[in-house]
C-alpha positions in Angstrom: -13.1 5.0 -4.9 -9.7 6.6 -5.5 -7.7 3.6 -4.6 -9.8 1.3 -6.8 -9.6 3.8 -9.7 -5.8 3.9 -9.4 -5.7 0.1 -9.4 -7.8 0.1 -12.6 -5.7 2.7 -14.4 -2.5 0.8 -13.6 -4.2 -2.5 -14.4 -3.2 -4.4 -11.3 -4.0 -4.4 -7.6 -1.3 -2.0 -6.3 -3.0 -0.7 -3.4 -5.7 -2.2 -1.1 -9.0 -0.4 -1.7 -11.3 -0.1 1.2 -14.7 1.7 1.5 -14.0 3.4 4.8 -12.9 6.8 6.2 -9.1 7.5 5.8 -8.3 4.2 4.3 -5.5 6.1 2.4 -3.3 7.9 4.8 0.0 7.9 2.9 0.2 9.0 -0.8 0.7 6.1 -3.3 2.2 6.9 -6.7 2.2 4.6 -9.7 3.0 5.0 -13.4 0.0 4.9 -15.6 -0.1 4.6 -19.4 -2.2 7.3 -21.1 -2.0 6.4 -24.8 0.2 7.6 -27.7 3.2 6.3 -25.9 2.7 8.8 -23.0 2.8 7.9 -19.3 2.1 9.9 -16.2 2.7 9.5 -12.4 -0.7 9.3 -10.6 -0.8 9.8 -6.9 -3.7 8.6 -4.6 -4.1 11.0 -1.7 -6.2 11.1 1.4 -10.0 11.9 1.0 -11.4 15.4 1.6 -13.8 15.7 4.5 -16.1 18.6 5.2 -15.0 20.6 8.3 -12.1 18.3 9.0 -10.8 19.1 12.6 -7.7 21.3 12.4 -5.5 18.8 14.1 -6.3 16.2 11.4 -5.8 18.8 8.7 -2.3 19.4 10.1 -1.6 15.7 10.3 -2.8 15.2 6.7 -1.1 18.3 5.3 2.0 16.6 4.0 -0.3 14.1 2.1 -2.6 16.6 0.9 0.2 18.9 -0.4 1.1 16.2 -3.0 -1.5 18.2 -5.0 0.9 21.1 -5.3 3.4 19.1 -7.2 0.9 17.9 -9.7 0.4 19.3 -13.2 -3.3 18.1 -13.4 -5.8 17.0 -10.8 -8.3 14.1 -11.1 -11.2 14.8 -8.7 -13.0 11.5 -8.0 -16.6 12.0 -7.2 -19.2 9.4 -6.3 -21.7 9.7 -9.1 -24.3 7.8 -7.1 -24.1 10.3 -4.1 -26.9 12.9 -4.3 -24.9 15.4 -2.4 -21.9 15.3 -4.6 -22.1 19.1 -5.4 -21.6 19.8 -1.6 -18.7 17.4 -1.6 -17.1 19.2 -4.6 -17.4 22.4 -2.7 -15.4 20.9 0.2 -12.8 19.7 -2.1 -12.5 23.2 -3.6 -12.2 24.7 -0.1 -9.3 22.4 0.8 -7.6 22.9 -2.5 -7.9 26.8 -2.0 -6.3 26.5 1.5 -3.5 24.4 -0.1 -2.9 27.1 -2.8 -3.9 24.6 -5.6 -7.5 25.6 -6.1 -6.7 26.9 -9.7 -4.9 23.9 -10.9 -6.2 22.3 -14.2 -8.7 19.5 -13.2 -10.7 16.7 -14.5 -13.7 15.3 -12.7 -14.1 11.4 -12.7 -17.6 10.5 -11.8 -17.0 7.1 -10.3 -19.7 4.5 -9.8 -21.4 5.6 -13.1 -23.0 2.2 -13.4 -25.2 3.1 -10.4 -26.5 6.3 -12.0 -29.2 6.4 -14.6 -27.6 7.9 -17.8 -30.6 10.3 -18.1 -29.7 11.6 -14.7 -26.1 12.6 -15.7 -25.8 16.4 -15.7 -25.0 18.0 -19.0 -23.1 20.5 -17.1 -21.3 19.6 -13.9 -22.4 22.0 -11.1 -19.8 23.2 -8.7 -16.2 24.6 -9.1 -15.0 25.0 -12.7 -13.2 22.1 -14.3 -11.6 21.2 -17.6 -13.8 18.4 -18.3 -15.8 15.4 -16.7 -15.7 11.7 -17.4 -18.1 9.1 -16.1 -16.3 5.9 -15.1 -16.7 2.7 -13.2 -13.5 1.7 -11.3 -14.9 -1.8 -10.8 -15.9 -2.6 -14.4 -13.5 -0.5 -16.3 -16.3 1.6 -18.0 -15.0 4.9 -19.2 -11.4 4.3 -18.1 -10.0 4.6 -21.7 -11.8 7.9 -22.1 -10.3 9.1 -18.8 -6.8 8.2 -20.0 -7.5 10.1 -23.3 -8.9 13.2 -21.6 -6.0 13.2 -19.1 -3.4 12.9 -21.9 -5.0 15.7 -23.9 -5.2 18.0 -20.8 -1.6 17.4 -20.0 -0.5 17.9 -23.6 -2.4 21.2 -23.7 -0.3 22.5 -20.7 3.1 21.4 -22.1 5.7 24.2 -22.5 8.6 24.6 -24.9 12.0 23.5 -23.6 15.5 24.0 -24.9 18.1 23.0 -22.3 21.4 21.2 -21.9 21.9 18.7 -19.1 24.9 16.4 -18.2 24.9 12.7 -19.0 24.8 12.1 -15.1 21.1 13.2 -15.2 20.2 9.9 -16.9 17.2 9.3 -14.7 15.8 12.8 -15.7 16.4 12.1 -19.3 14.5 8.9 -19.2 11.5 10.8 -17.6 11.7 13.5 -20.3 11.4 10.9 -23.0 8.4 9.4 -21.2 6.6 12.5 -20.4 7.2 14.8 -23.3 7.9 15.1 -27.1 11.5 16.0 -27.4 14.7 15.6 -29.6 17.9 14.7 -27.9 21.3 15.9 -29.2 24.2 14.1 -27.7 27.5 16.0 -27.0 30.7 15.0 -25.5 29.6 15.4 -21.8 26.1 16.6 -22.1 22.7 16.3 -23.9 20.7 19.1 -25.4 17.0 18.7 -24.9 14.5 20.4 -27.3 10.8 19.9 -27.5 7.7 20.1 -25.3 7.2 18.8 -21.8 5.1 19.1 -18.7 5.6 22.4 -16.9 6.7 20.8 -13.6 9.2 18.6 -15.5 10.4 21.7 -17.4 11.2 23.5 -14.2 13.3 20.4 -13.1 15.2 20.2 -16.3 15.9 24.0 -16.3 17.2 23.7 -12.6 19.6 20.8 -13.5 20.7 22.8 -16.7 21.4 25.9 -14.6 23.6 23.8 -12.1 25.4 22.3 -15.0 26.1 25.6 -16.6 27.4 26.9 -13.2 29.7 24.0 -12.9 31.1 24.6 -16.3 31.7 28.2 -15.5 33.6 27.1 -12.4 35.8 24.8 -14.4 36.6 27.7 -16.7 37.4 29.9 -13.7 39.6 27.3 -12.3 41.5 26.9 -15.6 42.0 30.6 -15.9 43.4 31.0 -12.4 46.0 28.1 -12.5 49.4 29.8 -12.0 52.1 28.9 -14.6 55.4 27.4 -13.3 
């Protein structure tokens, strides 16, 4: 379900979708358009299994830890499975073990076409979430709503940013323009960035800005210590 949903969000078949255990072993990341000119990087991870043997948990830990780098989680649930609440608790347990249990989260109830609309819960049982969307990865039902809800949740988490980075950080600047609402002020060697961006991106920008300021300080120290002939 996850791989099929990612394919539908991207709008092309970027990953082979199979209905079998551990079909996704390595994380697959793709850029997805969310609306209002915003984009996001969506990563498909391995599924969550109840009482997964410890040796498998260790083997998949690197894959599962992708969730720690995410700003928002989209929990994909099989809407036609009568035991989805138990499965959601399994997901919560694994997320707690990874230290990501409190991350903002949307639930995408996939295979909604197989569920009688009257049977859809008004309130989603299980761990707390920011919202739920009923979708069909195969037919595209609810996909635009999922894009909009994801975009709104990400925007609600954005933080203020005012930092200066060098022109050499061109790739980072491109992502800033794609994943935030910012104004860029161009200087002789640097770009001042002001606006609102995703928290993970803000941390990356601030780290680059700190290194840039440190390099400028080193340049000044070097000039100050040059002996005169």
